N, C-alpha and C positions, 0 to 999 in steps of 0.2 A: 505679192508684194504687200497687198493691203492686210492680209491675214498677218505677216509677220510684223506690222506696224501695230495692229491691234494687239497682239501678243506681247509685244515690247511695252505697250502702254498699260497692259494689264499687270504685267511684271512690275513695272515701276510704281503702278498704283498700290499693289499689293506690298512691296518694300515701304513705301510710304506709310501705309497703314500699320505695319509692324512697329515702325519707330514710334508712330502716335501712341499706340498701345503700351509700348515700353514707358514712354514719358508719363502716362497716365497712371501705370503701375508705381513709378518711382514717387508721383504726388500722392497716391493713396498711401504708400509707405511713410510718407513725410507726415501726413495728417495723423497717422497712428501714433506715429512718436510724439507728437504735439500733444495729443490726447492723454498719452501716458504721462508726459511730464506735468500737464496740468492737474492730473490726480495726484502725484506725488507732492506737488506744491501745495494743492488743498489739502493733503492730509497732514503735511508739516505745519501749515498755518494753523489748522484745526487743533493739532496736538500742542502748539505753543499757547493757543487760546485756552485751551482746558488747564494748562499748566498755570498759566497766569490767574486765571479764574480761581484754581484751587489754592494758589498763594494768597490771594486776596481774601478768601473766605476763611482761611487759616488765620491770617491776621486779625481780621475782624472778630473771629471767634475767639481768639486769645485775648484780644483788648477787653471784649465784652466780659470774659469770664474773670480777668483780672482787676477790673473797675465795675465792682457792684453798684447797682442803682442806690442814690442817696435817699 
């Protein structure tokens, strides 16, 4: 009888560990998706900063070239 109880407890423990491993895998997948989203956001924001900086530089350059120093 003792042996059957021990085997039953071990089976239950293994099943519990399987569920825990599955939930950890889901968490890791979620973190991977978050990292990917952060990279995309940083790329988009960086691109916008470059575009705005280029527009400002073009505007300043155009203003300086059309208004010579007196």
